[in-house]
NUGUNU-303746 format. One line per field, with one value per residue: residue in three letters; x, y, z of N, C-alpha, C, CB in turn. Coordinates in steps of 0.2 Angstrom, whole numbers, plus 5000, padded with zeros to 4 digits. Atoms other than C-alpha are relative to their C-alpha. Glycine has a CB too. Example, Ala and Ser with C-alpha at 12.3 -4.5 7.8 and 13.67 -1.06 7.14 Angstrom:
residues 2
residu: (ala_ser);
n.px: (5004_4996);
n.py: (4994_4994);
n.pz: (5000_4999);
ca.px: (5062_5068);
ca.py: (4978_4995);
ca.pz: (5039_5036);
c.px: (5004_4996);
c.py: (5006_5005);
c.pz: (5000_5003);
cb.px: (4995_5002);
cb.py: (5000_5002);
cb.pz: (5006_4993);
end
This chain:
residues 290
residu: (met_thr_lys_val_leu_leu_thr_gly_ser_ser_gly_phe_ile_gly_thr_arg_leu_thr_lys_arg_glu_thr_ser_pro_tyr_cys_ile_glu_ser_tyr_ser_leu_arg_gln_thr_asn_val_glu_glu_leu_asp_phe_thr_gly_ile_asp_ser_ile_val_his_leu_ala_gly_ile_ala_his_arg_leu_glu_pro_thr_pro_asp_gln_leu_tyr_phe_asp_ile_asn_his_thr_leu_thr_thr_ala_leu_ala_lys_arg_ala_lys_ser_ala_gly_val_gly_gln_phe_val_phe_met_ser_thr_ile_lys_val_tyr_gly_glu_gln_thr_gly_thr_ala_val_ile_thr_glu_lys_thr_leu_cys_his_pro_glu_gly_ala_tyr_ala_arg_ser_lys_trp_val_ala_glu_gln_asp_leu_leu_arg_ile_ala_asp_asp_ala_phe_arg_val_ser_ile_ile_arg_thr_pro_val_val_tyr_gly_pro_gly_val_lys_gly_asn_leu_leu_arg_ile_met_leu_leu_ala_ser_lys_pro_ile_pro_leu_pro_phe_ala_asn_ile_glu_asn_lys_arg_ser_met_ile_phe_val_asp_asn_leu_val_ala_leu_leu_asp_gln_val_ile_gln_gln_lys_ala_ser_gly_ile_phe_leu_pro_ala_asp_his_gln_ala_leu_ser_thr_ser_thr_leu_leu_arg_ile_ile_arg_leu_glu_leu_gly_val_lys_glu_tyr_leu_phe_his_leu_pro_gly_ile_gly_arg_arg_leu_leu_arg_lys_leu_lys_pro_ser_leu_tyr_ser_arg_leu_phe_asp_ser_leu_leu_val_asp_gly_ser_gln_thr_asn_ala_arg_leu_asp_phe_thr_pro_pro_phe_ala_ser_asp_his_gly_ile_arg_glu_met_val_lys_trp_phe_lys_ala_ile_gln);
n.px: (5004_4998_5004_5001_5003_5004_5004_5006_5003_5008_5001_5001_4996_4999_5006_4999_4995_5002_5005_4999_5001_4992_4996_4994_4997_5002_5001_5002_5004_4999_5002_4996_5004_5003_4993_4994_4996_4995_5002_5000_4995_4997_4996_5002_5002_4995_5001_5005_5003_5003_5006_5004_4998_5006_5001_5002_5005_5004_5002_4994_4996_4993_4994_4997_5003_4997_4993_5000_5001_4996_4993_4997_5002_4997_4993_4999_4999_4994_4995_5001_5000_4993_4997_5003_4997_5005_4996_5005_5005_5005_5004_5006_5000_5007_4999_5002_4993_4998_5004_5006_4997_5005_5000_4998_4994_5000_4997_4995_4996_4995_5003_4998_5006_5003_5006_5004_5005_4998_5001_4995_4995_4999_4998_4993_4996_4998_4996_4994_4998_4999_4995_4994_4998_5000_4994_5000_5003_5006_5003_5006_5004_5004_5004_5003_5006_5005_5007_5001_5007_5002_5005_4998_4999_5002_4998_5002_5002_5005_5005_5001_5004_5006_5004_5000_5006_5006_5002_5000_4996_4994_4996_4993_4998_4995_4994_4995_4993_4997_4998_4997_5002_4997_5004_4998_4998_4995_4995_4997_4997_4993_4997_4999_4994_4996_4999_4995_4993_4996_4999_5000_5001_5006_5005_5006_5006_5007_5005_4998_5005_5004_5006_5002_5007_5005_5000_5001_5007_5003_5000_5004_5007_5002_5001_5004_5006_5004_4999_4993_5003_4993_5001_4993_5000_4997_4993_5001_5002_4994_4996_5002_4997_4993_5000_5003_4998_4995_4997_5006_5000_4994_5003_5005_4999_4993_4997_4995_4999_4996_4997_4997_4996_4993_5001_5002_4992_4996_5002_5003_5007_5006_5006_5004_5007_5002_5004_5007_5002_5001_5006_5005_5000_5002_5007_5004_4999_5004_5008_5002_5000_5005);
n.py: (5005_5005_5000_5007_5003_5006_5005_5003_4995_5001_5007_4999_4998_4995_4996_4997_4996_4994_4996_4997_4993_4999_5005_4997_4998_4999_5006_5000_5006_5004_5007_5004_5003_4994_4996_5007_5000_4995_4994_4997_4995_5001_4994_4998_5005_5001_5007_5003_5005_5004_5003_5004_5006_5004_5003_5007_5000_5008_5003_5003_4993_5004_4999_4995_4993_4997_4998_4993_4994_5000_4999_4997_4993_4997_5000_4994_4992_4999_4998_4994_4994_4998_4997_4992_4995_5001_5001_5004_5003_5003_5005_5004_5006_5004_5006_5006_5003_5006_5007_5002_5002_4999_5004_4996_4997_4994_4998_4995_4999_5005_5006_5000_5000_5005_4997_5004_4997_4995_4994_4999_5002_4995_4996_5001_5000_4992_4997_5003_4994_4993_4999_5001_4993_4995_4998_4995_4995_5003_5003_5004_5001_5006_5000_5006_5000_5006_4997_4993_5000_4994_4998_5001_5008_5003_5007_5004_4996_4998_5007_5002_4995_5001_5006_4999_4995_5003_5002_5007_5003_5003_5006_4998_4999_5005_5001_4996_4998_4994_4999_4994_4996_4994_4996_4997_4992_5001_5002_4993_4997_5003_4997_4993_5000_5003_4994_4995_5003_5002_5006_5006_5008_5003_4998_5003_4996_5004_4998_5003_5005_5006_5001_5005_4998_4999_4994_4996_5001_4998_4992_4997_4999_4995_4994_4998_4999_5007_5003_5004_5006_5005_5007_5004_5006_5006_5002_5003_4994_4997_5004_4999_4994_5001_5004_4997_4993_4998_4993_4997_5002_4998_4993_4999_5002_5001_4994_4996_4996_4997_4996_4993_4996_4997_4994_4995_4998_4997_4994_4998_5000_5001_4998_4994_5002_5008_5003_5000_4993_5001_5005_4996_4996_5003_5001_4993_4998_5005_4998_4995_5002_5006);
n.pz: (4999_5004_5006_5000_5004_4997_5006_4996_4996_4999_4997_4994_4996_5003_4998_4993_5001_5003_4999_4993_5000_5002_5000_4998_5008_5007_5003_5007_5003_5007_5001_5004_5005_5006_5002_5001_4996_5003_5001_4992_4998_4992_4998_4993_4995_4995_4999_5003_4997_5005_4997_5005_5001_5000_4992_5002_5003_4999_5007_5005_5002_5002_4996_5003_4999_4993_5002_5005_4996_4994_5000_5004_5000_4994_5000_5005_4998_4995_5004_5002_4995_4998_5006_4999_4994_4994_4995_4996_5004_4996_5004_4995_5001_4997_4996_5003_5002_4996_5000_4995_4994_4995_4993_4996_5002_5000_5005_4999_5005_4999_5002_5007_5004_5005_5004_5004_5005_5004_4997_4994_5003_5004_4994_4997_5005_5001_4994_5000_5006_4995_4995_5004_5003_4994_4998_4996_5005_5002_4994_5002_4994_5002_4995_5002_4996_4999_5004_4998_4999_4999_5005_5007_5000_5005_4998_4996_4996_5003_5000_4994_4997_5003_4997_4994_5000_4999_4995_5001_4996_5003_4996_4998_4993_4996_5005_4996_5003_4999_5007_5002_5006_4999_5002_5006_4998_4996_5006_5004_4996_5001_5006_4999_4997_5004_5005_4996_4996_5008_4998_5004_4998_4998_4994_5000_4996_4997_4995_4993_4999_5005_4999_5003_5004_4995_4997_5005_5003_4996_5001_5005_4999_4993_5004_5004_4996_5001_4995_5001_5003_5001_4997_5000_5007_4998_5003_5006_5003_5000_5004_5006_5003_5001_5005_5007_5001_4994_4998_4996_4994_4996_4998_4995_4995_4999_4998_5005_4995_5003_4996_5004_4995_5002_5005_4995_4996_5006_5002_4995_5002_4996_5004_4997_5000_4998_5005_5000_5005_5007_5002_5001_5007_5005_5000_5002_5007_5003_4999_5005_5009_5001);
ca.px: (5051_5056_5048_5040_5036_5020_5014_4997_4990_4972_4975_4970_4985_4989_4972_4976_4992_4986_4970_4977_4974_4993_5007_5025_5031_5027_5019_5019_5007_5010_4999_5010_4996_4995_5014_5029_5042_5054_5044_5044_5051_5063_5068_5068_5063_5071_5061_5050_5036_5031_5014_5008_5007_4995_4989_4986_4970_4956_4951_4963_4977_4992_5009_5015_5005_5011_5030_5027_5020_5027_5045_5049_5040_5047_5065_5064_5058_5071_5084_5078_5076_5094_5101_5091_5100_5084_5091_5077_5066_5052_5044_5028_5031_5020_5022_5018_5037_5040_5028_5013_5021_5007_5005_5016_5032_5034_5040_5055_5065_5078_5065_5070_5059_5050_5038_5024_5013_5016_5011_5023_5037_5036_5038_5052_5061_5059_5065_5081_5083_5082_5094_5107_5107_5105_5120_5124_5117_5102_5093_5081_5067_5057_5041_5034_5015_5004_4984_4982_4965_4955_4944_4943_4948_4945_4946_4944_4941_4928_4919_4920_4911_4897_4894_4896_4882_4869_4859_4863_4873_4891_4903_4917_4916_4930_4944_4959_4972_4982_4985_4995_4988_4992_4980_4981_4985_4998_5007_5006_5013_5028_5030_5031_5047_5055_5055_5061_5075_5080_5079_5085_5082_5069_5053_5039_5025_5011_4998_5004_4989_4986_4969_4959_4946_4933_4938_4939_4921_4915_4921_4914_4898_4898_4902_4889_4876_4872_4870_4886_4877_4894_4893_4907_4911_4912_4928_4920_4915_4933_4941_4929_4934_4952_4950_4940_4946_4963_4968_4951_4953_4970_4964_4950_4958_4978_4989_5000_5011_5022_5036_5038_5048_5065_5057_5050_5067_5076_5065_5061_5043_5027_5012_5000_4983_4976_4968_4951_4951_4956_4943_4930_4937_4935_4917_4912_4918_4909_4892_4894_4895_4881);
ca.py: (5206_5188_5184_5167_5158_5146_5131_5123_5139_5133_5117_5114_5119_5132_5140_5142_5150_5164_5168_5174_5192_5194_5185_5187_5186_5191_5177_5175_5161_5150_5137_5123_5118_5135_5140_5129_5127_5136_5151_5155_5171_5169_5187_5193_5176_5171_5154_5141_5132_5117_5111_5106_5089_5074_5066_5048_5044_5030_5029_5021_5034_5027_5026_5036_5051_5052_5052_5064_5077_5073_5069_5074_5091_5094_5090_5102_5117_5114_5114_5129_5138_5135_5139_5156_5160_5154_5151_5139_5125_5119_5102_5095_5078_5063_5052_5038_5038_5027_5014_5007_5008_5005_4999_5004_5009_5028_5036_5049_5057_5043_5030_5021_5024_5010_5019_5008_5012_5025_5040_5037_5031_5046_5057_5048_5048_5068_5070_5060_5072_5087_5082_5077_5095_5104_5113_5129_5140_5130_5125_5110_5108_5092_5092_5074_5077_5064_5068_5087_5091_5108_5120_5115_5096_5084_5065_5053_5067_5074_5057_5054_5071_5067_5050_5057_5071_5057_5053_5034_5022_5019_5005_5015_5014_5008_5010_5014_5017_5032_5042_5058_5072_5089_5104_5114_5132_5122_5116_5134_5140_5127_5133_5151_5145_5134_5150_5162_5152_5146_5129_5113_5094_5084_5089_5080_5091_5084_5090_5087_5075_5059_5055_5039_5036_5034_5051_5059_5054_5059_5077_5079_5073_5084_5099_5095_5093_5074_5063_5051_5034_5024_5005_4992_4981_4964_4954_4945_4961_4968_4953_4954_4971_4968_4955_4964_4982_4981_4999_5006_4995_5001_5019_5016_5005_5004_5018_5029_5038_5052_5060_5079_5084_5085_5095_5106_5108_5112_5126_5130_5129_5126_5121_5136_5126_5110_5098_5099_5118_5112_5099_5112_5124_5111_5106_5124_5126_5109_5115_5130_5122_5109);
ca.pz: (5040_5034_5017_5015_4999_5003_4991_4996_5003_4999_5009_5026_5035_5022_5025_5043_5039_5028_5036_5053_5057_5059_5055_5060_5040_5024_5014_4995_4989_4974_4966_4959_4948_4939_4940_4933_4946_4933_4932_4952_4957_4973_4973_4992_4999_5014_5017_5008_5016_5006_5010_4993_4989_4988_5006_5008_4999_5003_4984_4971_4967_4955_4964_4951_4955_4974_4967_4953_4966_4983_4978_4961_4962_4979_4975_4959_4969_4982_4969_4961_4978_4983_4966_4969_4986_4997_5013_5021_5015_5025_5020_5028_5028_5038_5053_5042_5036_5051_5045_5054_5071_5084_5102_5115_5106_5107_5090_5092_5080_5082_5077_5061_5047_5037_5025_5018_5003_4990_5000_5014_5003_4992_5007_5013_4997_4995_5013_5009_4992_5004_5017_5002_4996_5014_5019_5030_5016_5013_5029_5027_5040_5040_5049_5051_5057_5065_5061_5061_5067_5068_5059_5040_5044_5030_5029_5043_5056_5046_5044_5062_5067_5053_5061_5079_5075_5073_5087_5086_5098_5093_5098_5104_5123_5134_5120_5130_5116_5115_5098_5096_5086_5083_5083_5067_5077_5088_5071_5064_5080_5079_5061_5066_5077_5064_5051_5064_5072_5053_5062_5053_5054_5060_5070_5076_5083_5094_5106_5125_5126_5117_5116_5115_5103_5117_5124_5107_5103_5120_5118_5101_5105_5122_5110_5098_5111_5107_5120_5123_5117_5117_5120_5121_5104_5109_5106_5091_5085_5086_5078_5064_5060_5062_5049_5036_5039_5047_5044_5050_5065_5069_5068_5079_5092_5091_5099_5090_5102_5096_5108_5103_5118_5110_5095_5110_5119_5102_5098_5116_5111_5121_5111_5115_5115_5124_5115_5122_5114_5098_5097_5102_5088_5076_5082_5081_5064_5060_5066_5056_5039_5043);
c.px: (5002_4995_5000_4997_4996_4998_4996_4997_4993_4999_4997_5003_5002_4996_5001_5006_4999_4995_5000_4999_5006_5004_5008_5004_4996_4999_4998_4998_5001_4996_5004_4997_4999_5007_5005_5005_5007_4998_4999_5005_5002_5002_4997_4998_5005_4999_4994_4997_4996_4995_4997_5002_4993_5000_4998_4992_4996_4998_5007_5003_5006_5006_5002_5000_5003_5007_5000_5000_5003_5007_5002_4999_5003_5008_5002_4999_5005_5007_5001_5001_5008_5005_4999_5003_4994_5004_4996_4996_4996_4996_4996_5000_4995_5004_5002_5007_5003_4996_4994_5002_4994_5000_5005_5007_4999_5004_5005_5004_5007_4998_5002_4994_5000_4994_4997_4995_5002_5000_5006_5008_5002_5002_5006_5005_5002_5004_5007_5004_5001_5006_5006_5002_5000_5007_5000_4997_4994_4998_4995_4997_4995_4995_4995_4993_4997_4992_5001_4992_4998_4995_5002_5003_4998_5001_4997_4997_4993_4993_4998_4994_4993_4997_4998_4993_4993_4999_4999_5006_5007_5005_5007_5001_5006_5006_5005_5006_5002_5002_5001_4997_5002_4994_5003_5004_5007_5006_5002_5003_5009_5004_5003_5008_5005_5003_5004_5005_5004_5002_5001_4999_4993_4995_4995_4995_4994_4997_5005_4996_4999_4994_4997_4994_4994_4999_5000_4993_4995_4999_4997_4994_4998_4999_4994_4992_4996_5002_5006_4998_5006_4999_5007_4999_5002_5005_4999_5000_5007_5005_4998_5002_5007_5001_4998_5002_5005_5002_4995_5001_5006_5000_4996_5003_5007_5002_5006_5003_5007_5005_5003_5004_5007_4998_4998_5006_5004_4998_4998_4992_4995_4994_4995_4993_5000_4995_4993_4998_5001_4994_4993_5000_4997_4993_4996_5000_4995_4992_4999_4998_4994_4993);
c.py: (4994_4998_4992_4999_4994_4996_4998_5005_4999_4993_5003_5003_5008_5006_5005_5006_5007_5003_5004_5006_5003_4995_5003_5000_5001_4994_5003_4994_4999_4994_4996_4996_5005_5002_4995_5004_5005_5007_5004_5005_5000_5007_5002_4994_4996_4992_4998_4996_4997_4997_4996_4993_4995_4995_4993_5000_4994_4998_4999_5006_4996_5002_5006_5008_5003_5001_5006_5006_5000_4999_5004_5008_5003_5001_5007_5006_5001_5001_5007_5006_5000_5003_5008_5004_4999_4997_4994_4997_4996_4995_4997_4993_4995_4996_4994_4998_4995_4994_5000_4997_5001_4996_5003_5004_5008_5003_5008_5003_4995_4994_4999_4999_4994_5002_4994_5003_5007_5007_5001_5000_5007_5006_4999_5000_5009_5001_4998_5005_5006_5000_4999_5007_5006_5001_5007_5006_4999_4996_4996_4998_4995_4999_4993_5000_4993_5004_5006_5000_5008_5003_4998_4992_4996_4993_4997_5004_5003_4995_4999_5005_4998_4993_5002_5005_4996_4998_4992_4998_4999_4996_5002_5002_4997_4998_5004_5001_5008_5003_5008_5003_5007_5006_5005_5007_4998_4998_5007_5005_4998_5003_5006_5000_4997_5006_5005_4999_4998_4992_4994_4993_4998_5002_4997_5004_4995_5004_4996_4994_4996_4997_4993_5001_5001_5009_5005_5001_5004_5008_5002_4999_5006_5007_5001_4999_4994_4997_4994_4993_4996_4994_4996_4994_4995_4997_4998_5005_5004_4996_5000_5005_5001_4997_5003_5007_5002_5007_5004_4997_5002_5007_5001_4997_4998_5007_5000_5005_5005_5005_5007_5005_5002_5005_5006_5003_5003_5007_5004_5003_4996_5000_5004_4997_4994_4997_4999_5008_4999_4996_5005_5006_4996_4997_5006_5002_4994_5001_5006_5000_4995_5005);
c.pz: (4996_4994_4998_4993_5003_4994_5004_5005_5001_5003_5006_5005_4997_5002_5007_5001_4999_5003_5008_5000_5001_5000_5001_4993_4995_4996_4992_4999_4993_4999_4995_4995_4996_4999_5000_5006_4996_5000_5007_5000_5006_5002_5008_5004_5004_5002_4996_5005_4995_5002_4995_4999_5000_5006_4998_4998_5002_4992_4996_4997_4997_5005_4998_5002_5006_4998_4996_5005_5006_5000_4994_4999_5006_4999_4994_5002_5005_4996_4998_5005_5002_4994_5000_5007_5006_5006_5005_4996_5005_4998_5005_4998_5005_5005_4997_4996_5005_5000_5005_5006_5006_5007_5004_4999_4999_4994_5002_4993_4997_4998_4993_4996_4994_4997_4997_4997_4998_5004_5004_4996_4996_5004_5001_4995_4998_5005_4999_4994_5004_5003_4995_4998_5005_5001_5005_4997_4999_5005_4999_5007_4997_5005_4999_5006_5001_4998_5002_5000_5000_4996_4992_4998_4994_5003_5005_5007_4999_5001_5007_5004_4995_5005_5008_5001_4999_5006_5000_5005_4995_5003_5001_5007_5003_4995_5004_4996_5001_4993_5001_4994_5001_4997_4996_5003_5005_4995_4997_5006_5001_4993_5000_5002_4994_4994_5003_5002_4993_5003_4995_5002_5000_5005_5000_5006_5002_5007_5008_5001_4995_5002_4998_4997_5005_5003_4994_4998_5005_5000_4995_5001_5006_4995_4996_5003_4998_5006_4998_4995_4997_5003_4997_4995_5003_4997_4993_4996_4997_4995_4993_4996_4998_4993_4993_4999_5004_5000_5003_5008_5003_5002_5006_5007_5002_5003_4995_5004_4996_5006_4998_5005_4999_4994_5005_5002_4994_4999_5006_4999_5005_4996_5004_5003_5002_4995_4999_4996_4993_4998_5001_4995_4994_5000_4998_4993_4997_5000_4996_4992_4999_4998);
cb.px: (4993_5001_5002_4996_5003_4995_5005_5003_5002_4997_5006_4999_5007_4999_4994_5003_5003_5000_4993_5006_4995_5003_4998_5004_5004_5004_4993_5004_4994_5007_4993_5004_4993_4994_5002_5004_5003_5001_4994_5001_4998_5006_5000_4996_4996_4998_4998_5002_4998_5004_4995_5000_5006_4998_4994_5002_5001_4993_4995_4996_5003_5002_5005_4998_4993_5000_5003_4994_4993_4998_5004_4999_4993_4999_5004_4996_4993_5001_4999_4993_4995_5004_4996_4991_5000_4994_5001_4997_5003_4995_5005_4991_5006_4996_4994_4994_5005_4999_5005_4995_5007_4995_5001_5001_5001_5001_4994_5005_5002_5003_4994_5005_5001_4999_5002_4998_4993_4996_4994_5000_4998_4994_4996_5002_4997_4993_4998_5000_4994_4995_4999_4998_4995_4995_5004_5007_5003_5000_4998_5002_4996_5005_4995_5006_4996_4999_4993_5003_4997_5005_4998_5006_4998_5004_5007_5006_5004_5001_5004_5008_5004_5002_5004_5007_5001_5000_4995_5000_4996_5003_5001_5002_4995_4995_4999_5003_4999_5005_4993_5008_4991_5009_4996_4994_4992_4999_4996_4992_4997_5000_4996_4995_4999_4996_4993_4997_4998_5008_4995_5005_5004_5002_4998_5002_4996_5002_4991_4999_4995_5005_4997_5000_4998_5001_5006_5004_4998_5003_5005_5002_4998_5007_5004_5002_4997_5001_4992_5003_4996_5007_4993_5002_5004_4996_5003_4994_4996_5004_5000_4994_4999_5003_4997_4992_4995_5006_5003_4992_5001_5006_4997_4993_4998_5003_5002_4997_5001_4997_5004_4992_5000_5005_4994_4996_5005_4999_4993_5004_4999_4998_4996_4998_4996_4997_5001_4998_5005_5006_5000_4999_5006_5005_4998_5003_5009_5003_4998_5005_5009_4999);
cb.py: (5002_4994_5006_4997_4998_5002_4994_4993_5006_5000_4995_4995_4995_4998_4996_4994_4997_5000_4995_5000_5002_5004_4998_4995_4996_5005_4995_5001_5001_4998_4999_4997_4998_5007_5006_4998_4991_4999_5000_4995_5006_4995_5006_5004_4994_5005_4999_4997_5003_4997_5006_5004_4998_4994_5004_4994_5000_5000_5006_4996_5005_5002_4994_4999_5000_4994_4994_5000_5001_4996_4992_4998_5000_4997_4992_5000_5002_4993_4996_5000_4999_4993_4996_4999_5009_4996_5007_5003_4995_5003_4994_5004_4999_4995_4998_5000_5006_5002_4994_4995_5004_4998_4992_4997_4997_5003_5001_4998_5007_5000_5000_4994_5007_4993_5006_4995_5001_5000_5000_4994_4994_5001_5000_4993_4996_5005_4997_4992_5001_5000_4994_4995_5001_4999_4999_5002_5000_4997_5005_4993_5006_4994_5007_4992_5004_4998_4998_5006_4996_5003_5008_5006_4997_5001_4999_4996_5004_5001_4994_5000_5009_4998_4993_5003_5005_4996_5004_4998_4994_5006_4993_5006_4998_4993_5002_4996_4999_5000_4999_4999_4999_5001_5003_5002_5004_4993_4996_5005_4999_4991_5000_5005_4996_4993_5003_5003_4993_5006_4999_5001_4999_4994_5007_4991_5005_4993_4997_5004_5001_4993_5004_4995_4995_4995_5000_4999_4992_4998_5003_4998_4993_5000_5001_4995_5007_4996_4997_4997_5003_5002_4997_4996_5002_4996_4995_4996_5005_5000_4992_5000_5005_4994_4995_5000_5005_4997_5004_4997_4993_4999_5001_4996_4995_4998_4999_5002_4995_5003_4997_5004_4997_4994_4998_4997_4991_4996_4998_5004_4997_5004_4993_5006_5001_5000_4994_4999_5006_4997_4993_5002_5002_4995_4997_5008_4999_4994_5001_5005_4995_4995);
cb.pz: (4999_5004_4994_5007_4995_5004_4996_5003_4997_4992_5000_5002_5002_4993_5000_5005_4994_4993_4999_5003_5007_5005_4994_5007_4997_4997_5004_4996_5002_4999_4996_5004_5001_5002_5007_4990_5002_4994_4997_5006_5000_5001_4994_5000_4995_5008_5008_4995_5005_4997_5002_4994_5006_4993_5005_5009_4993_5005_4995_4994_5006_4993_5000_4994_5002_5007_4997_4994_5002_5005_5000_4995_4999_5007_4996_4996_5004_5004_4994_4997_5007_5003_4993_5000_4997_4998_5003_5005_4995_5003_4996_5000_5002_4994_5005_4994_4998_5007_5001_4996_5002_4996_4998_5006_4994_5007_4995_5006_5003_5006_5001_4998_4996_5003_4993_5004_5004_4993_5003_5006_4995_4997_5006_5002_4993_5001_5006_4998_4994_5005_5006_4993_4994_5007_4995_5003_4995_4994_5005_4995_5004_4999_5000_5001_4998_5008_5002_4995_5006_5000_5001_4997_5005_4993_5000_5002_5001_4994_4998_5004_4999_4991_4999_5002_4993_4995_5001_4991_5003_4997_4996_4995_5004_5002_4993_5007_4990_5003_4994_5000_4998_4996_5006_4994_5006_5005_4994_4996_5005_5000_4995_5005_5006_4997_4998_5005_5006_4998_5004_4997_5006_5001_4999_5002_4995_5003_4999_5007_5003_4999_4996_5005_4996_5007_5004_4994_4999_5006_5000_4994_5002_5007_4995_4993_4998_4993_5001_5009_4993_5003_4998_5007_4992_5002_5003_5000_5005_5006_5003_5000_5005_5006_5001_5001_5000_5000_4993_4997_5001_4997_4995_4997_5000_4994_5009_4993_5008_4996_5002_4998_5006_4996_4995_5006_5003_4993_4995_5002_4992_5005_4998_4994_4994_5008_5001_5007_5002_4998_5006_5007_4998_5000_5006_5005_4997_5003_5007_5000_4998_5008);
end
């Protein structure tokens, strides 16, 4: 059985990987907070799945911290793994390396990258270092994820569920944007294929269906058993929100479309779960922790 060294096992995606009833490979989990890269034992390791890192934070975070963890630590781990004879390095990156691309354009593997902000730039420079040391004996797999959702989710989606759980009117009706996301179990299934096939290159995971903000809120409230209570935010309200909170406005009203068809074709992969199933599972988890 393939032996995988996993970092970031206590995180959202890592927990989903390690808590499955069955796994197609043997996982050894390491915490890079407790173990120095130089102390890691790569004996028998076939692949590394590197999930550990600092995600985009809303609270103030020094730029250098992003680069220390997301870039420097990643590069050090990869170089040690290569020297030890590990055959594959899977790096969890982010769709944000493409920049804040919103609107009608569709992101593909060939879209030019224009990372903005320390988080995206730290992931981007880590990607470049990894690709420079990749060869036939050390295959590098880079997964650029859009928003990942499902049981255990944190950040904005958790905040949205907390807001949706309150029986109050919300100004999210008639929003016709489309945003690509990936259900965590679909991402895990794609990771399985990348590892089993020793596939290398850039991969864009995405659910088949892109959702509007209005549709997402309707499904969440339906599963929560809360009346829909959505109303249309007038134009002046939208303009004010866009001026005062441009990043929040973009997440709520702009489209962000990811074309995962080339990734799926290369891996001969079909995401096994529909978006509404993933949202139901996420809401079920949310209700259980309240």
